[in-house]
N, C-alpha and C positions, 0 to 999 in steps of 0.2 A: 725743246728742253735742252738743257747743255749738260756737259760730260759731267760737271761738277754737282749738279742736281741728281743725275742717275748714280753718281758715286756715293753722294749722301743717302740717297736712299736704299742703294744696296747695303751701304754700311750701316743704317738703322734697322734693316731687315736681318743682316749678320748679328748685329749686337743684340738684337732681342733673341733670335735664336740661340745664342751662346748664353744670354741669362736664363731662358728656360731649360737649357742643357746642364748647366751649374746647379741650379734649383733641384732639377730631378735626379741629379747625381748625389747631391747631398741629402736628399729625402730617401734615396735608395740606400746610401751607407748608415743613416740613422735606423732606418727599419733592419737591416743586417744586424747592426750592435744589438736592437732589442731583441730579436729573434735568438741571438747566439748567448744573451743573458738570460732569456727564458730557458733556451735548452739546458744552461749548465744548472739553473734552479730546478728544473724538472729531473736531471740527472742525479743531483744531490739528494732531493725527495726520494726518488727510486731507492737509491743506495742505502737512505735511511731507513726505509720501509722493509727492505730485504734483510736489513741486519738483524742477526739472531741474538743480539746481545750476549755475544760470547762472554763470559766471566773472565777468561783468561786475557783479553784484548786490553790494552794499556788505554786508560780513558784519557791521560794528558796528550796522548798522541792524536788522538780523534778530532775529528772536525767540532766545531761550536754548535752545529746543527745534529749532531748523532745523538739519538735518545740512548739513555742508560737505564739499567736497572737499579732500584733503590730497594735495600733491605731494610726493613724496620726490625730492631730488635728491642726487647725491653732493657737487657744489659743491666738492669739494677740488682745489685746483691749477688752477683754471679757466684762468688766464692762458696757462699751457704746455701744453693740451689734455689732459691726463693726468686720467681721472677714476678713482677709486678706489670699489671696489665697497660698497656697504652690505652689513652683515651683518643677516638676519633669522634671529631663534631663536623656535622653536614649542616652547613647553614643554607636554609632555603628560603627564598623571598619571590616574588612575582617575577622578577626578571633573571635569576641566575640560581645557581647551586654551586656552592663551594666545599670543599672537603679539606680538613686540618686534622693533624695527628699530632699529639701532645705526650711528653713522659710524665710519669706519675710525681716526678719533683717540680714539674711546672705548675704555676698557678695561672689559670686561664680567665682572664676578664672579658665580659661581654658587655656592650653599651651602645651608645648612639654616637657616631662620628658622620659630620658632613650631613645629617638628617636621615640617616638610616641606621638601622641596628646591624653589628657586625662583632667581629672578633677584635678586641683592641690589642695593637702592639706595646704602645706606650700609654702611661696613665695619663700624661698631659694632653694626648692628641684626641680624647673624647671625653664624654660623659660616661662614667662608671654605672652599670647597673646592679651586676651581680658577679661572682667569682665561682669558678668551679676548681677544688682542690682534691688532693687524695688524702685520705684519713684512714688508718688500718688496713682494710681490705676493699675499701670502695671509694667512689668518687662521691664528692658532696657539692651541693650549691648553696651559696646563700647570698642575699641581697646586700648591697653595699649603699643604698640610699632609700628614700621614700618612694622610687617608681614600682609599680606593680609588677611583679614578675611571677609566670605560673609555669608549673611542670605537670606534663598531660603523661599519664600512664595508662596505657589502654583506654578505657573509657572514664577514667577518673583524673579530675584535675584538683591540683594544690596550689595554695598561693605561698610564696616563698618567703621566710621571714629571716632576721638577721642571725638567728642560730643555724639555719639550714637545714637541709634535708639530704639523705642518700639517695643516689641516683641508681638506677638499674639500666642496663644495657638495652636501648631500645626508647628510653624517656625522651620527651621533646620539651625544651624550655622554650617558651613563647614570651618575645619582648616585641610590642606592638605587633605589627604585621609579619614579622621574620620568625621563623621558627627553627630552633637548633637542636637536631637530633643527636642525641649521645651513644656513641656505643664503645663497649670493651674490646680492644684487640689484645688477645692473649698471644704471648711469644712462643 
């Protein structure tokens, strides 16, 4: 063997070792960055969970991940002492349960959007089946089309027509396989 062949062999070995060392160092740096970001997320979560929702705290200065307290008040006709109840709707289907809160001044539309029953935000975004509205002292429901919508109160079931019926707290509106349970929230 000549000296150049030995030099080339040693160069290849040193080059290979250098490549392995660089890869290992790079991998170690990536792992350290990942662990650091994980620690920051965990610390932020612990801080948010430990937060006692101090009402004196300024919500504008809080981090975007800080939970905050939401107070729902009826606020309707406060000057003459009349407080109208809020409407809470609990949407239950096979996969999920969602809760909504509405004021008496708002009309709520239920219908079909993307193949499933839901609370519709805009009229053009889905097919409207019925609407809930406040009249005098209670909420009412009426159908908007030809689709069958029923209300279940305890053991009794009624089919809703275009004139509508009054709802009591705890009634269940059934649209296809989705149930919308209605509750009055008094302020």
